[in-house]
BAFI-3210 file (N, C-alpha, C; in Angstrom, 3 decimals, decimal comma, padded with zeros to 6 digits):
// residues 177
n [1|2|3|4|5|6|7|8|9|10|11|12|13|14|15|16|17|18|19|20|21|22|23|24|25|26|27|28|29|30|31|32|33|34|35|36|37|38|39|40|41|42|43|44|45|46|47|48|49|50|51|52|53|54|55|56|57|58|59|60|61|62|63|64|65|66|67|68|69|70|71|72|73|74|75|76|77|78|79|80|81|82|83|84|85|86|87|88|89|90|91|92|93|94|95|96|97|98|99|100|101|102|103|104|105|106|107|108|109|110|111|112|113|114|115|116|117|118|119|120|121|122|123|124|125|126|127|128|129|130|131|132|133|134|135|136|137|138|139|140|141|142|143|144|145|146|147|148|149|150|151|152|153|154|155|156|157|158|159|160|161|162|163|164|165|166|167|168|169|170|171|172|173|174|175|176|177]
n.u [085,786|082,807|079,858|077,190|073,851|070,575|068,190|064,736|063,435|064,932|064,849|062,390|062,430|063,808|063,158|060,986|062,127|063,255|061,418|060,010|062,004|061,748|059,374|058,908|060,596|059,780|057,125|057,760|059,232|057,449|055,574|056,611|057,217|054,243|053,395|051,406|050,415|052,090|051,025|048,757|049,602|049,202|046,571|046,593|046,297|046,583|048,880|050,597|051,330|052,682|054,854|055,910|057,120|058,748|060,915|062,013|062,814|065,137|066,426|067,521|069,070|070,964|072,417|073,010|074,882|076,560|077,470|078,758|080,466|082,180|082,554|084,367|086,510|086,993|088,187|089,595|091,946|092,938|093,766|093,011|092,637|091,741|090,875|089,670|088,063|086,298|085,671|083,680|081,863|080,904|081,693|084,008|087,997|088,362|086,013|085,534|087,960|087,231|084,432|084,994|087,203|088,821|089,442|091,942|093,939|096,516|098,183|100,798|100,993|098,392|097,058|097,876|096,619|093,951|090,660|087,239|084,158|080,683|078,026|074,316|073,347|075,206|078,289|082,014|085,411|088,726|091,525|094,941|096,409|099,505|100,877|100,250|100,353|098,480|094,907|092,163|088,957|086,583|083,379|080,107|076,639|073,586|071,771|072,941|074,466|077,895|081,036|083,843|086,563|087,442|090,079|092,580|091,938|092,942|093,150|094,200|094,324|092,837|090,414|089,319|089,178|087,147|084,934|084,477|083,763|081,314|079,656|079,071|077,705|075,733|073,768|073,188|070,797|068,428|065,328|062,551|059,279]
n.v [030,446|029,949|029,771|027,525|027,894|027,120|025,717|025,537|023,519|021,627|022,960|022,729|020,035|019,445|021,199|019,380|017,161|017,914|018,682|015,988|014,776|015,654|016,072|013,561|013,844|016,379|015,423|013,417|015,128|017,278|015,217|014,334|016,542|017,350|015,047|013,937|011,374|010,738|010,310|012,792|015,087|017,182|017,755|019,563|023,367|025,307|027,498|026,267|023,938|025,163|026,586|024,296|023,208|024,827|024,777|022,388|023,403|024,525|022,615|021,237|023,115|023,314|020,814|021,135|023,214|021,476|019,521|020,835|022,077|020,038|019,224|020,944|020,719|018,215|018,987|020,962|019,107|017,907|019,544|022,192|025,636|029,029|030,475|028,748|027,105|029,280|030,487|028,202|028,545|031,037|033,363|035,582|034,773|035,650|035,445|032,967|031,514|032,779|031,592|028,648|028,088|026,063|024,305|024,088|023,012|021,669|020,190|017,452|015,319|015,018|014,041|011,626|010,737|008,174|008,497|009,549|008,873|010,011|009,328|008,947|007,885|005,638|004,599|005,013|003,739|005,416|004,409|004,058|001,432|-000,588|-002,406|-001,931|000,805|002,415|003,303|002,453|001,079|000,495|-000,092|000,462|000,099|002,234|000,295|-001,847|-003,453|-004,551|-004,051|-004,299|-002,582|-005,199|-007,172|-007,271|-004,564|-001,269|002,404|005,294|007,731|009,442|010,331|008,932|006,383|007,498|007,685|005,144|003,691|006,084|004,946|002,509|003,044|004,350|002,496|001,045|002,160|002,578|001,186|003,265|005,099]
n.w [058,578|057,277|058,631|057,903|056,173|057,986|056,283|055,207|055,465|057,260|059,672|060,137|060,530|062,435|064,435|065,236|066,206|068,497|069,923|069,786|071,381|073,894|074,654|076,593|078,524|079,713|080,595|082,200|084,265|084,739|086,191|088,136|089,806|090,761|091,292|089,797|087,406|084,750|082,224|082,420|082,309|080,311|081,308|082,890|084,027|081,806|081,730|083,789|082,377|080,272|082,198|082,760|080,535|079,876|082,049|081,483|079,221|079,713|081,020|079,067|077,551|079,712|079,220|076,822|076,489|078,338|076,467|074,423|075,107|075,897|073,342|072,175|073,612|073,108|070,621|070,861|071,836|069,331|068,316|067,349|067,707|069,049|067,515|065,817|067,049|067,215|065,213|064,320|065,837|065,219|066,909|068,124|068,050|070,754|072,135|072,097|073,677|075,616|076,485|076,304|078,509|078,995|077,253|075,295|076,791|076,685|078,478|078,490|080,680|081,857|079,597|079,489|081,463|083,599|082,738|083,081|081,520|081,493|080,064|079,130|081,025|081,808|082,774|081,600|082,090|080,914|080,052|079,736|078,095|079,024|077,957|075,236|075,006|073,645|073,710|076,140|076,918|079,410|080,785|082,034|081,285|081,525|081,742|083,223|081,630|081,606|079,617|077,402|075,749|073,161|074,062|071,602|070,796|070,851|071,177|069,392|070,530|073,132|072,895|070,596|072,211|073,956|072,532|070,958|073,536|074,064|072,484|073,117|075,782|075,270|073,748|075,633|077,591|080,213|079,809|078,225|079,794]
ca.u [084,600|081,646|078,580|076,142|072,319|069,676|066,675|063,638|062,736|065,769|064,615|060,865|063,090|065,034|061,933|060,094|063,204|063,993|059,896|059,529|062,841|061,326|058,042|058,819|061,238|058,984|056,193|058,123|059,750|055,917|054,966|057,840|057,012|052,675|052,916|050,584|050,785|052,685|049,755|047,788|050,510|048,526|045,163|046,649|046,027|047,780|050,308|051,191|052,038|053,715|055,925|056,924|057,740|059,781|061,550|062,732|064,368|066,119|067,524|068,040|069,882|072,120|072,762|073,772|076,061|077,784|077,998|079,035|082,199|082,683|082,938|085,373|087,224|087,653|088,681|090,816|092,477|092,841|094,726|091,969|092,989|090,559|090,189|089,066|086,581|085,277|084,970|082,573|080,587|080,338|082,119|085,880|088,814|088,498|084,797|085,923|088,574|086,285|083,525|085,712|088,679|089,756|089,204|092,971|094,613|097,514|099,551|100,715|100,724|096,574|096,326|097,794|095,736|092,934|089,635|085,947|082,975|079,329|076,604|073,115|072,744|076,060|079,681|083,105|086,705|089,535|092,895|096,071|096,884|100,740|101,347|100,173|100,445|097,119|094,106|091,028|087,646|085,761|081,850|079,002|075,447|072,799|070,962|073,941|075,218|079,058|081,903|085,348|087,520|087,860|091,834|093,050|091,342|093,729|093,142|095,463|093,735|091,663|089,193|088,843|088,718|085,872|084,161|083,987|082,581|080,197|078,785|078,610|077,232|074,336|073,726|072,701|070,012|067,627|063,876|062,117|058,045]
ca.v [029,058|030,372|029,371|027,076|028,497|025,693|025,277|025,758|022,009|021,472|024,033|021,867|018,496|019,849|021,338|017,773|015,754|018,259|018,673|014,546|014,549|017,008|015,975|012,575|014,876|017,483|014,925|012,825|016,300|017,377|014,472|014,492|017,875|017,204|013,949|013,256|010,405|011,263|010,950|013,606|016,340|017,985|017,692|020,618|024,445|025,904|028,243|025,301|023,528|026,000|027,028|022,974|022,991|025,926|024,712|021,412|023,543|024,799|021,739|020,786|024,381|023,468|019,432|021,640|024,169|020,846|019,001|021,796|022,477|018,815|019,174|022,224|020,478|017,416|019,675|021,551|018,323|017,412|020,769|023,497|027,023|029,156|031,256|027,897|027,055|030,982|030,702|027,261|028,880|032,166|034,206|036,028|034,456|035,829|034,799|031,320|031,784|033,097|030,724|027,590|028,666|025,008|023,903|024,264|022,313|020,841|019,514|016,123|014,556|014,789|013,392|010,262|009,658|007,954|009,336|008,484|009,689|009,556|009,362|008,383|006,970|004,782|005,245|004,383|004,224|005,208|004,222|003,761|000,207|-000,232|-003,206|-001,595|002,400|002,870|003,496|001,266|001,380|-000,255|000,640|000,240|000,993|002,313|-000,792|-002,904|-004,245|-004,288|-004,498|-002,861|-002,979|-006,564|-007,460|-006,857|-003,170|000,083|003,697|006,032|008,696|008,982|010,527|007,898|005,333|007,622|007,534|003,908|003,997|006,171|004,406|001,511|003,692|005,190|001,277|000,709|002,697|002,097|001,279|004,657|004,339]
ca.w [058,498|057,362|059,183|056,733|056,622|058,162|055,519|056,225|055,873|058,020|060,779|060,426|061,020|063,709|065,745|065,154|066,580|069,884|070,522|070,215|072,562|074,883|075,615|077,797|079,853|080,423|081,115|083,674|085,316|085,738|087,187|090,074|090,704|090,691|091,993|089,013|086,347|082,969|080,987|082,401|082,006|079,818|081,614|084,159|083,279|080,243|082,127|084,480|081,168|079,611|083,045|083,018|079,408|079,650|083,084|080,949|078,124|080,757|081,705|077,917|077,156|080,286|079,090|075,184|076,915|078,541|075,516|073,380|076,018|075,247|071,804|071,758|074,386|071,826|069,192|071,409|072,027|068,107|067,790|067,337|067,913|069,844|065,894|064,914|067,651|067,426|064,051|064,112|066,586|064,893|067,355|067,908|068,951|072,089|072,553|072,289|074,941|077,377|076,619|076,483|079,155|079,244|075,634|074,680|077,844|076,245|079,013|078,149|081,441|082,132|078,803|079,317|082,991|082,911|082,719|083,512|081,033|081,875|079,431|079,067|082,529|082,415|082,492|081,340|082,020|079,626|080,142|078,983|078,274|079,742|076,641|073,680|075,126|073,382|074,924|076,106|077,580|080,007|081,116|082,338|080,974|082,708|082,253|083,828|080,843|081,281|078,480|077,331|074,403|073,244|073,885|070,355|070,583|071,288|070,219|069,364|071,176|074,529|072,835|070,168|073,219|074,333|071,150|071,116|074,928|073,872|071,242|073,859|076,747|073,946|073,283|077,346|078,247|080,810|078,923|079,281|079,647]
c.u [083,779|080,294|077,360|074,904|071,312|068,745|065,739|062,840|063,697|065,512|063,369|061,666|063,509|063,872|060,875|061,140|063,240|062,422|059,672|060,584|062,608|060,186|058,103|059,772|060,215|057,308|056,542|058,961|058,460|055,589|055,819|057,502|055,471|052,647|051,864|050,952|051,062|051,616|049,145|048,368|049,585|046,928|045,194|046,275|047,283|049,349|050,734|052,370|053,324|055,052|056,573|057,607|059,202|060,968|062,056|063,374|064,959|067,190|068,101|069,331|070,786|072,778|073,479|075,069|077,416|078,631|078,652|080,615|082,702|083,209|084,069|086,441|088,235|088,516|089,685|092,273|093,432|094,074|094,146|092,553|091,640|090,268|089,595|087,993|085,735|084,804|083,759|081,719|079,935|080,591|083,614|086,747|089,067|087,586|085,202|086,805|087,748|085,034|083,745|087,061|089,493|089,744|090,920|094,114|095,446|098,784|099,416|100,369|099,239|096,176|096,852|097,427|094,661|091,884|088,279|084,984|081,571|078,492|075,484|072,980|073,931|077,247|080,977|084,328|087,615|090,627|093,898|096,665|098,727|101,616|101,530|100,539|099,457|096,212|092,771|090,097|087,377|084,675|080,769|077,530|074,503|071,679|071,451|074,713|077,135|080,352|083,011|085,690|088,098|089,618|092,778|092,608|092,312|093,387|094,181|095,321|092,634|090,279|088,768|088,496|087,762|084,957|083,211|083,184|081,283|079,248|077,953|077,054|075,720|073,631|072,980|072,162|069,367|066,289|063,422|060,467|057,702]
c.v [029,615|029,643|028,947|027,654|026,933|026,237|025,463|024,388|021,465|021,690|023,119|020,484|018,728|020,119|020,118|017,155|016,738|018,551|017,289|014,320|015,326|016,474|014,691|013,364|015,594|017,036|014,013|014,091|016,675|016,755|014,083|015,639|017,702|016,089|013,091|012,310|010,936|011,946|011,937|015,062|017,528|018,608|019,628|021,675|024,736|026,752|027,147|024,294|023,772|026,167|025,388|022,704|023,820|025,818|023,513|021,557|023,924|024,124|021,015|021,929|023,779|022,008|020,107|022,258|022,663|020,207|019,550|022,297|020,930|018,798|020,368|021,675|019,375|018,058|020,288|020,556|017,565|018,329|021,880|024,532|027,390|030,148|029,951|027,771|028,076|030,678|029,344|027,614|030,403|033,749|034,349|034,668|034,481|034,888|033,017|030,887|031,610|032,247|029,567|027,611|027,171|024,074|023,210|023,640|021,052|019,986|017,816|014,976|014,229|014,217|011,870|009,798|009,112|008,831|008,495|009,619|009,108|010,117|008,622|007,426|006,176|005,310|004,386|004,702|004,302|005,357|004,072|002,050|000,101|-001,459|-002,379|-000,063|003,064|002,782|002,592|001,647|000,410|000,418|-000,375|000,609|001,050|001,064|-001,790|-003,339|-003,817|-004,849|-003,760|-003,579|-004,021|-006,190|-006,914|-005,530|-002,228|000,996|004,410|006,850|008,138|009,437|009,364|006,650|006,035|007,800|006,729|003,578|004,277|005,949|002,749|002,006|004,269|003,743|000,676|001,587|002,137|002,426|002,374|003,847|005,244]
c.w [058,050|058,011|058,363|057,671|056,734|057,085|056,298|056,363|056,780|059,527|060,935|061,424|062,334|064,932|066,126|066,117|068,283|070,193|071,031|071,620|074,032|076,002|076,804|078,653|080,431|081,391|082,331|084,657|086,236|086,596|088,677|090,534|091,422|091,537|091,269|087,847|085,376|082,223|081,436|082,649|081,482|079,962|083,063|083,073|082,502|080,808|083,042|083,444|080,739|080,559|083,090|081,747|079,344|080,709|081,915|079,989|078,776|080,740|080,356|077,502|078,149|079,978|077,729|075,873|077,793|077,765|074,517|073,930|075,761|073,548|071,633|072,497|073,408|071,005|069,469|071,505|070,725|067,707|067,422|068,029|068,323|068,083|065,439|065,791|067,360|066,037|063,376|064,951|065,991|065,826|067,084|068,573|070,561|072,765|072,860|073,467|075,927|077,514|076,926|077,179|078,900|077,959|074,972|076,098|077,094|077,299|079,054|078,927|081,578|081,028|078,639|080,767|081,958|083,223|082,525|082,276|081,652|080,579|079,375|079,903|082,787|082,445|082,118|081,512|081,409|080,449|079,254|079,224|078,038|078,670|075,801|073,839|074,564|074,210|075,103|077,081|078,379|080,887|081,333|081,914|081,848|082,789|082,342|083,045|080,755|080,331|078,695|075,998|074,331|073,437|072,901|070,359|071,207|070,477|070,588|070,077|072,463|073,901|071,470|070,849|073,525|073,296|071,454|072,541|074,701|073,398|072,543|075,150|075,783|073,744|074,387|077,731|078,688|079,657|079,928|079,076|078,519]
res [m|t|l|p|e|i|t|t|a|e|q|t|v|l|d|k|a|l|l|d|a|l|n|p|l|a|s|a|m|r|a|r|i|t|g|l|p|e|e|r|m|w|d|a|e|p|i|d|v|t|l|s|i|l|s|t|w|k|v|v|d|a|e|v|k|r|l|t|a|i|a|a|g|t|a|g|s|y|g|a|s|y|e|q|l|g|a|a|w|g|i|t|r|q|g|a|r|k|k|w|p|d|a|l|d|r|s|a|p|a|e|a|e|p|s|r|i|e|l|c|g|g|s|a|e|l|f|r|d|p|s|s|g|g|w|r|w|a|g|r|g|a|d|g|t|c|d|e|a|d|s|t|s|y|y|a|t|k|e|e|a|a|a|h|a|g|v|f|l|s|e|h|v|t|e|q|r]
***
């Protein structure tokens, strides 16, 4: 798999989206550290502001690594090989195995066990429905809203149920200032 190149226009849009997403988090983190209101973040010394932004990028970097591992594990659960994972990431098969050692855990018993996902401040349980053999979910969003797959919805895989639960959780986040 050849990795696609990003265009200059796409890079500009990506940069803006990342900075727009980073700013509220950087402001909130700096406010917690200094005890000052978020709207005064930019009133500090330039070195303090830039260091707080750098530490916020570290948080984002850790989150991207976590989400990347989840994506690799999901691809592995659908049958992707380490060679395919490496090609998608632009590394060797061995590099992919080292980066995501658990991505290809194919043990069938664990696949059937219930699991929990946490996303956007909420969580959902994924479980196999005994009557249909399909997968279902039940969750609570960060805003306190509870919901579950309707009684006629059964998903073929745990990952499909997780995707539907993830949509619910992303739609029920707490209000940000």
